[in-house]
VOZAMAR-759420 format. One record per atom (N, C-alpha, C, O): residue in one letter; atom name; x, y, z. Coordinates in steps of 0.02 Angstrom, whole numbers. Layout:
<pts>
A / CA / X / Y / Z
...
</pts>
This chain:
<pts>
X / N / -3075 / -2209 / -323
X / CA / -3084 / -2144 / -347
X / C / -3068 / -2108 / -391
X / O / -3024 / -2067 / -380
X / N / -3095 / -2109 / -448
X / CA / -3075 / -2046 / -516
X / C / -3066 / -1964 / -489
X / O / -3105 / -1941 / -447
X / N / -3030 / -1939 / -509
X / CA / -3048 / -1869 / -494
X / C / -3040 / -1811 / -594
X / O / -2986 / -1831 / -616
X / N / -3046 / -1801 / -604
X / CA / -3116 / -1748 / -628
X / C / -3080 / -1676 / -624
X / O / -3057 / -1650 / -674
X / N / -3078 / -1648 / -568
X / CA / -3048 / -1609 / -577
X / C / -2978 / -1554 / -564
X / O / -2977 / -1503 / -531
X / N / -2920 / -1586 / -604
X / CA / -2869 / -1564 / -564
X / C / -2846 / -1516 / -586
X / O / -2840 / -1514 / -647
X / N / -2829 / -1474 / -556
X / CA / -2787 / -1400 / -585
X / C / -2735 / -1393 / -593
X / O / -2711 / -1439 / -559
X / N / -2690 / -1365 / -618
X / CA / -2606 / -1386 / -630
X / C / -2592 / -1304 / -659
X / O / -2595 / -1279 / -716
X / N / -2578 / -1279 / -602
X / CA / -2557 / -1197 / -605
X / C / -2485 / -1175 / -614
X / O / -2433 / -1191 / -585
X / N / -2496 / -1139 / -657
X / CA / -2424 / -1091 / -680
X / C / -2418 / -1032 / -635
X / O / -2454 / -988 / -657
X / N / -2386 / -1014 / -580
X / CA / -2361 / -957 / -557
X / C / -2316 / -930 / -588
X / O / -2272 / -955 / -622
X / N / -2333 / -854 / -570
X / CA / -2282 / -807 / -610
X / C / -2288 / -798 / -668
X / O / -2242 / -806 / -708
X / N / -2340 / -783 / -684
X / CA / -2375 / -744 / -773
X / C / -2366 / -661 / -756
X / O / -2381 / -628 / -706
X / N / -2340 / -645 / -810
X / CA / -2304 / -583 / -795
X / C / -2238 / -550 / -747
X / O / -2231 / -494 / -722
X / N / -2193 / -611 / -745
X / CA / -2161 / -593 / -713
X / C / -2093 / -546 / -740
X / O / -2062 / -497 / -720
X / N / -2088 / -594 / -800
X / CA / -2043 / -558 / -868
X / C / -2055 / -600 / -913
X / O / -2085 / -652 / -901
X / N / -2034 / -585 / -967
X / CA / -2030 / -602 / -1021
X / C / -2027 / -711 / -1052
X / O / -2053 / -756 / -1085
X / N / -1978 / -695 / -1009
X / CA / -1951 / -794 / -1019
X / C / -2014 / -825 / -1010
X / O / -2047 / -854 / -1053
X / N / -2032 / -813 / -926
X / CA / -2070 / -836 / -899
X / C / -2118 / -821 / -946
X / O / -2125 / -874 / -977
X / N / -2154 / -781 / -969
X / CA / -2245 / -743 / -987
X / C / -2257 / -824 / -1049
X / O / -2302 / -866 / -1054
X / N / -2182 / -812 / -1095
X / CA / -2169 / -862 / -1141
X / C / -2180 / -946 / -1128
X / O / -2224 / -974 / -1161
X / N / -2146 / -979 / -1087
X / CA / -2154 / -1037 / -1051
X / C / -2214 / -1039 / -1026
X / O / -2250 / -1083 / -1051
X / N / -2239 / -1003 / -981
X / CA / -2325 / -1005 / -978
X / C / -2371 / -1010 / -1027
X / O / -2420 / -1047 / -1017
X / N / -2366 / -983 / -1074
X / CA / -2396 / -999 / -1151
X / C / -2394 / -1055 / -1191
X / O / -2440 / -1093 / -1207
X / N / -2349 / -1056 / -1202
X / CA / -2297 / -1156 / -1208
X / C / -2330 / -1184 / -1195
X / O / -2362 / -1219 / -1235
X / N / -2337 / -1183 / -1131
X / CA / -2376 / -1247 / -1050
X / C / -2425 / -1262 / -1102
X / O / -2430 / -1310 / -1140
X / N / -2484 / -1173 / -1089
X / CA / -2547 / -1229 / -1099
X / C / -2540 / -1225 / -1154
X / O / -2600 / -1239 / -1145
X / N / -2522 / -1217 / -1248
X / CA / -2516 / -1246 / -1293
X / C / -2503 / -1305 / -1276
X / O / -2555 / -1333 / -1291
X / N / -2460 / -1356 / -1249
X / CA / -2454 / -1430 / -1226
X / C / -2518 / -1469 / -1202
X / O / -2526 / -1529 / -1209
X / N / -2558 / -1429 / -1176
X / CA / -2585 / -1444 / -1111
X / C / -2560 / -1463 / -1059
X / O / -2578 / -1513 / -1029
X / N / -2501 / -1411 / -1035
X / CA / -2463 / -1468 / -968
X / C / -2514 / -1435 / -888
X / O / -2520 / -1467 / -835
X / N / -2544 / -1364 / -904
X / CA / -2578 / -1322 / -872
X / C / -2621 / -1309 / -903
X / O / -2633 / -1318 / -962
X / N / -2662 / -1276 / -845
X / CA / -2747 / -1275 / -839
X / C / -2767 / -1224 / -829
X / O / -2817 / -1203 / -857
X / N / -2716 / -1174 / -765
X / CA / -2724 / -1151 / -744
X / C / -2660 / -1065 / -735
X / O / -2609 / -1076 / -767
X / N / -2660 / -1011 / -710
X / CA / -2587 / -988 / -722
X / C / -2618 / -934 / -660
X / O / -2671 / -939 / -630
X / N / -2565 / -879 / -651
X / CA / -2593 / -812 / -573
X / C / -2528 / -768 / -616
X / O / -2472 / -769 / -639
X / N / -2580 / -737 / -605
X / CA / -2521 / -657 / -640
X / C / -2503 / -603 / -595
X / O / -2538 / -577 / -550
X / N / -2446 / -590 / -613
X / CA / -2416 / -534 / -545
X / C / -2428 / -471 / -582
X / O / -2446 / -489 / -638
X / N / -2428 / -418 / -581
X / CA / -2480 / -350 / -590
X / C / -2427 / -337 / -559
X / O / -2425 / -285 / -592
X / N / -2401 / -335 / -541
X / CA / -2321 / -269 / -512
X / C / -2258 / -288 / -556
X / O / -2208 / -257 / -539
X / N / -2253 / -310 / -583
X / CA / -2207 / -370 / -609
X / C / -2176 / -319 / -691
X / O / -2211 / -279 / -723
X / N / -2092 / -340 / -709
X / CA / -2117 / -298 / -777
X / C / -2135 / -318 / -858
X / O / -2128 / -290 / -912
X / N / -2159 / -371 / -839
X / CA / -2159 / -430 / -889
X / C / -2260 / -434 / -888
X / O / -2289 / -459 / -936
X / N / -2285 / -416 / -848
X / CA / -2373 / -394 / -868
X / C / -2404 / -352 / -906
X / O / -2464 / -363 / -914
X / N / -2375 / -292 / -941
X / CA / -2407 / -281 / -982
X / C / -2403 / -362 / -1041
X / O / -2439 / -412 / -1044
X / N / -2352 / -344 / -1071
X / CA / -2323 / -413 / -1123
X / C / -2380 / -499 / -1085
X / O / -2406 / -536 / -1126
X / N / -2387 / -514 / -1010
X / CA / -2416 / -539 / -1007
X / C / -2521 / -523 / -1017
X / O / -2565 / -563 / -1035
X / N / -2527 / -453 / -999
X / CA / -2604 / -457 / -1046
X / C / -2623 / -446 / -1127
X / O / -2676 / -458 / -1157
X / N / -2572 / -424 / -1147
X / CA / -2562 / -440 / -1212
X / C / -2567 / -546 / -1237
X / O / -2597 / -562 / -1287
X / N / -2545 / -581 / -1206
X / CA / -2519 / -653 / -1200
X / C / -2613 / -697 / -1194
X / O / -2646 / -741 / -1223
X / N / -2622 / -641 / -1130
X / CA / -2672 / -663 / -1112
X / C / -2745 / -654 / -1182
X / O / -2784 / -695 / -1207
X / N / -2738 / -609 / -1189
X / CA / -2772 / -600 / -1249
X / C / -2788 / -624 / -1313
X / O / -2839 / -643 / -1342
X / N / -2728 / -618 / -1328
X / CA / -2742 / -661 / -1378
X / C / -2727 / -734 / -1385
X / O / -2738 / -769 / -1434
X / N / -2706 / -747 / -1342
X / CA / -2712 / -845 / -1330
X / C / -2793 / -836 / -1291
X / O / -2819 / -890 / -1305
X / N / -2833 / -805 / -1260
X / CA / -2907 / -825 / -1235
X / C / -2898 / -859 / -1202
X / O / -2917 / -916 / -1211
X / N / -2862 / -841 / -1141
X / CA / -2857 / -857 / -1072
X / C / -2899 / -840 / -1008
X / O / -2909 / -870 / -955
X / N / -2926 / -764 / -1038
X / CA / -2955 / -756 / -1004
X / C / -3001 / -801 / -932
X / O / -2997 / -774 / -877
X / N / -3020 / -832 / -935
X / CA / -3030 / -891 / -896
X / C / -2994 / -920 / -854
X / O / -3016 / -947 / -804
X / N / -2936 / -918 / -869
X / CA / -2886 / -940 / -848
X / C / -2840 / -932 / -776
X / O / -2806 / -973 / -745
X / N / -2856 / -852 / -763
X / CA / -2807 / -825 / -749
X / C / -2849 / -816 / -681
X / O / -2904 / -793 / -667
X / N / -2801 / -841 / -648
X / CA / -2800 / -812 / -559
X / C / -2754 / -756 / -571
X / O / -2725 / -745 / -624
X / N / -2748 / -702 / -489
X / CA / -2707 / -630 / -443
X / C / -2668 / -686 / -399
X / O / -2683 / -730 / -358
X / N / -2597 / -656 / -435
X / CA / -2543 / -679 / -395
X / C / -2541 / -633 / -332
X / O / -2526 / -581 / -362
X / N / -2544 / -618 / -279
X / CA / -2533 / -573 / -201
X / C / -2471 / -555 / -202
X / O / -2449 / -555 / -145
X / N / -2432 / -539 / -240
X / CA / -2387 / -528 / -229
X / C / -2331 / -479 / -164
X / O / -2328 / -419 / -179
X / N / -2304 / -492 / -122
X / CA / -2303 / -456 / -79
X / C / -2232 / -453 / -52
X / O / -2229 / -406 / -12
X / N / -2148 / -496 / -60
X / CA / -2108 / -513 / -100
X / C / -2060 / -489 / -140
X / O / -2000 / -491 / -126
X / N / -2092 / -456 / -210
X / CA / -2052 / -440 / -243
X / C / -2076 / -374 / -288
X / O / -2132 / -347 / -290
X / N / -2029 / -362 / -316
X / CA / -2053 / -274 / -348
X / C / -2099 / -217 / -302
X / O / -2111 / -209 / -242
X / N / -2115 / -186 / -362
X / CA / -2165 / -119 / -314
X / C / -2237 / -143 / -296
X / O / -2266 / -190 / -324
X / N / -2270 / -90 / -228
X / CA / -2321 / -90 / -209
X / C / -2380 / -81 / -289
X / O / -2363 / -29 / -317
X / N / -2408 / -98 / -308
X / CA / -2451 / -53 / -346
X / C / -2499 / 33 / -285
X / O / -2496 / 93 / -298
X / N / -2518 / 15 / -255
X / CA / -2548 / 48 / -229
X / C / -2489 / 108 / -157
X / O / -2439 / 79 / -136
X / N / -2500 / 166 / -136
X / CA / -2437 / 204 / -127
X / C / -2490 / 208 / -40
X / O / -2482 / 253 / 2
X / N / -2550 / 139 / -30
X / CA / -2581 / 172 / 49
X / C / -2484 / 103 / 80
X / O / -2449 / 116 / 129
X / N / -2476 / 69 / 54
X / CA / -2435 / 49 / 91
X / C / -2374 / 59 / 116
X / O / -2353 / 28 / 164
X / N / -2346 / 98 / 88
X / CA / -2283 / 116 / 47
X / C / -2213 / 160 / 144
X / O / -2157 / 182 / 157
X / N / -2281 / 143 / 176
X / CA / -2240 / 195 / 240
X / C / -2237 / 128 / 289
X / O / -2222 / 135 / 349
X / N / -2250 / 70 / 264
X / CA / -2217 / -19 / 297
X / C / -2161 / -7 / 280
X / O / -2145 / -37 / 229
X / N / -2109 / 36 / 308
X / CA / -2027 / 67 / 284
X / C / -1995 / -20 / 274
X / O / -1951 / -40 / 236
X / N / -2032 / -55 / 320
X / CA / -1987 / -124 / 343
X / C / -2010 / -172 / 295
X / O / -1989 / -229 / 301
X / N / -2051 / -159 / 246
X / CA / -2047 / -204 / 225
X / C / -1989 / -209 / 152
X / O / -1965 / -258 / 125
X / N / -1982 / -146 / 140
X / CA / -1982 / -119 / 83
X / C / -1898 / -107 / 93
X / O / -1868 / -104 / 146
X / N / -1871 / -100 / 27
X / CA / -1800 / -78 / 25
X / C / -1792 / -13 / -17
X / O / -1845 / 12 / -34
X / N / -1722 / 27 / -42
X / CA / -1754 / 110 / -52
X / C / -1804 / 83 / -128
X / O / -1813 / 28 / -152
X / N / -1827 / 149 / -145
X / CA / -1888 / 168 / -172
X / C / -1930 / 124 / -180
X / O / -1936 / 101 / -237
X / N / -1967 / 102 / -136
X / CA / -2016 / 67 / -112
X / C / -2033 / -10 / -132
X / O / -2079 / -48 / -116
X / N / -1963 / -18 / -182
X / CA / -1955 / -72 / -173
X / C / -1961 / -147 / -151
X / O / -1905 / -173 / -153
X / N / -2030 / -208 / -124
X / CA / -2025 / -242 / -94
X / C / -1947 / -258 / -54
X / O / -1902 / -240 / -91
X / N / -1919 / -288 / 14
X / CA / -1882 / -336 / 9
X / C / -1906 / -422 / -17
X / O / -1961 / -449 / -18
X / N / -1850 / -442 / -31
X / CA / -1818 / -508 / -55
X / C / -1855 / -556 / 24
X / O / -1827 / -539 / 76
X / N / -1883 / -582 / 27
X / CA / -1882 / -656 / 61
X / C / -1899 / -620 / 151
X / O / -1876 / -637 / 205
X / N / -1961 / -553 / 130
X / CA / -1980 / -519 / 194
X / C / -2035 / -558 / 237
X / O / -2053 / -540 / 293
X / N / -2063 / -618 / 199
X / CA / -2117 / -641 / 196
X / C / -2151 / -642 / 289
X / O / -2205 / -633 / 318
X / N / -2080 / -658 / 307
X / CA / -2111 / -676 / 393
X / C / -2108 / -598 / 434
X / O / -2101 / -586 / 494
X / N / -2114 / -570 / 397
X / CA / -2119 / -479 / 422
X / C / -2215 / -495 / 437
X / O / -2248 / -487 / 487
X / N / -2226 / -510 / 394
X / CA / -2310 / -511 / 383
X / C / -2339 / -529 / 443
X / O / -2387 / -498 / 467
X / N / -2308 / -585 / 473
X / CA / -2352 / -593 / 532
X / C / -2341 / -532 / 587
X / O / -2388 / -511 / 620
X / N / -2305 / -518 / 591
X / CA / -2300 / -466 / 649
X / C / -2323 / -399 / 630
X / O / -2299 / -353 / 663
X / N / -2383 / -376 / 561
X / CA / -2398 / -317 / 572
X / C / -2463 / -324 / 596
X / O / -2498 / -374 / 590
X / N / -2481 / -255 / 634
X / CA / -2552 / -250 / 644
X / C / -2597 / -237 / 583
X / O / -2586 / -217 / 526
X / N / -2668 / -260 / 626
X / CA / -2717 / -272 / 617
X / C / -2722 / -237 / 551
X / O / -2719 / -260 / 494
X / N / -2734 / -129 / 591
X / CA / -2728 / -79 / 512
X / C / -2681 / -119 / 460
X / O / -2706 / -147 / 411
X / N / -2623 / -119 / 471
X / CA / -2575 / -141 / 417
X / C / -2561 / -184 / 361
X / O / -2532 / -178 / 307
X / N / -2609 / -253 / 409
X / CA / -2672 / -301 / 362
X / C / -2686 / -252 / 325
X / O / -2660 / -233 / 272
X / N / -2724 / -233 / 353
X / CA / -2781 / -200 / 325
X / C / -2767 / -166 / 254
X / O / -2784 / -170 / 195
X / N / -2738 / -140 / 284
X / CA / -2694 / -102 / 193
X / C / -2675 / -145 / 141
X / O / -2693 / -133 / 83
X / N / -2648 / -183 / 150
X / CA / -2622 / -264 / 102
X / C / -2676 / -273 / 67
X / O / -2675 / -279 / 6
X / N / -2734 / -274 / 104
X / CA / -2791 / -324 / 102
X / C / -2825 / -274 / 36
X / O / -2878 / -290 / 9
</pts>
C-alpha cells in the first residue's frame, strides 16, 4: 500500500529568529510541508513576514502554547497556578491542565 499524503511538520515557527530561519530553510529544501505558528512568542512578527514572503499561507497551522511565554488573552491570567511572575506561563505546567475546572478549560479554549 502506497501512502501519498504524508505531512512532515516543523513545530515552533515564531519561537525565535533562529527557529524561523531553520523552518524556512526546511521548506526550501522540501524537508517539510507544514509548520505550526506560536502566536505568543518573540519571533511571531518575523514569522508572519516570512510566511508572506514565502507564500506559505496554506502550510501553516496553529501551535496552541500553554507552557511558555505569556497568554494572548487577559481572561486566563487569573489562573495563577499556571503562571510565574508577570503573567508568563510556567514551563512544564502541562500536567496542571488536567486539574482545570470545566469553566477554566473553557477560558483556555
